[in-house]
C-alpha positions as CSV (number, residue, x, y, z in Angstrom):
1,M,5.1,13.8,5.6
2,P,4.9,10.1,3.5
3,A,5.0,9.8,-0.1
4,H,1.7,7.6,0.3
5,H,0.1,10.3,2.4
6,L,1.1,12.8,-0.3
7,A,-0.8,10.9,-2.9
8,D,-3.8,11.4,-1.3
9,L,-3.4,15.2,-1.2
10,Q,-3.1,15.5,-5.1
11,D,-5.2,17.5,-6.8
12,D,-5.2,15.4,-10.1
13,P,-6.0,11.9,-9.2
14,R,-3.9,10.9,-11.9
15,A,-0.7,12.1,-9.8
16,E,-1.6,9.6,-7.1
17,P,0.4,6.1,-8.4
18,E,3.6,8.1,-8.8
19,W,3.7,9.2,-5.0
20,D,2.2,5.5,-4.1
21,R,5.1,4.2,-6.3
22,R,7.6,6.4,-4.6
23,A,6.5,5.0,-1.1
24,L,6.7,1.6,-2.4
25,A,10.5,2.2,-3.9
26,A,11.0,3.4,-0.5
27,A,10.2,0.9,1.4
28,D,11.8,-1.5,-0.6
29,S,15.3,0.2,-0.6
30,L,14.6,0.7,3.1
31,T,16.8,-2.1,4.9
32,A,15.7,-3.9,8.0
33,E,18.8,-2.8,9.8
34,R,17.9,0.8,8.8
35,A,14.5,0.9,10.2
36,R,15.4,-0.5,13.1
37,T,17.8,2.4,13.1
38,Y,14.7,4.6,13.0
39,E,11.6,2.9,14.6
40,P,13.0,-0.6,16.2
41,A,9.2,-2.7,16.6
42,R,8.4,-1.1,12.8
43,Q,9.3,-4.2,10.5
44,V,9.5,-2.5,6.7
45,R,7.8,-5.7,5.1
46,A,4.7,-4.6,6.9
47,F,4.5,-1.5,4.5
48,H,4.0,-3.8,1.9
49,P,0.2,-4.4,2.2
50,S,-1.1,-1.1,2.6
51,L,1.1,0.5,-0.3
52,H,-0.2,-2.1,-2.8
53,L,-3.8,-1.5,-1.6
54,N,-3.0,2.1,-2.2
55,L,-2.2,1.7,-5.9
56,A,-4.9,-0.6,-6.4
57,S,-7.1,1.9,-5.5
58,D,-5.4,4.6,-7.6
59,H,-5.6,2.1,-10.6
60,L,-9.3,1.7,-9.8
61,K,-10.5,5.2,-10.0
62,P,-9.5,6.2,-13.4
63,G,-11.0,2.7,-15.2
64,E,-7.7,0.2,-15.1
65,P,-9.3,-2.5,-13.4
66,D,-6.5,-4.8,-14.6
67,L,-4.0,-3.0,-13.3
68,A,-5.7,-2.7,-10.1
69,R,-6.1,-6.2,-10.0
70,E,-2.4,-6.8,-10.0
71,Q,-1.4,-4.3,-7.4
72,L,-4.2,-5.9,-5.0
73,E,-2.9,-9.6,-5.6
74,R,0.2,-8.2,-4.2
75,A,-1.2,-6.9,-1.5
76,V,-2.9,-10.2,-0.8
77,R,0.3,-11.8,-1.2
78,T,1.9,-10.2,1.4
79,L,-1.1,-9.3,4.3
80,D,0.5,-12.5,6.5
81,V,3.5,-10.0,7.5
82,L,0.7,-7.3,9.1
83,P,0.3,-7.5,12.6
84,E,-3.0,-8.7,14.8
85,D,-3.8,-5.2,15.8
86,A,-6.4,-2.6,14.5
87,C,-4.4,-1.4,11.8
88,G,-3.5,-4.8,10.6
89,A,-7.1,-5.4,10.8
90,G,-8.2,-2.2,8.8
91,I,-6.1,-3.0,5.9
92,R,-7.1,-6.6,5.7
93,A,-10.8,-5.2,5.8
94,A,-9.9,-2.8,3.1
95,V,-8.3,-5.3,0.8
96,D,-11.3,-7.6,1.2
97,E,-13.7,-4.4,-0.2
98,L,-11.5,-3.6,-2.7
99,R,-11.8,-7.3,-3.7
100,Q,-15.5,-7.2,-3.7
101,R,-15.5,-4.3,-5.9
102,L,-13.4,-5.4,-8.5
103,R,-15.5,-8.8,-8.7
């Protein structure tokens, strides 16, 4: 199970950011060549918008809006790598929704 899914299973919301940070670190350490070994069509960079969005949400739950905004801006800066499909559209919509909540 991917680490970002493990974050969602934590009983304590304060544990979620650690699992999401682990997932982001794993994505950062995965080279494009290694990723193609496992799933040729997958681009590692395409994980980043969702991972930063998860971290933004993690920080918003305990009332850390500044940290949430920082992660949300990182998600926004990486949106261009998302595919133009339902998954990409869902992440873009979630980013927009969280952006509205943070205003």
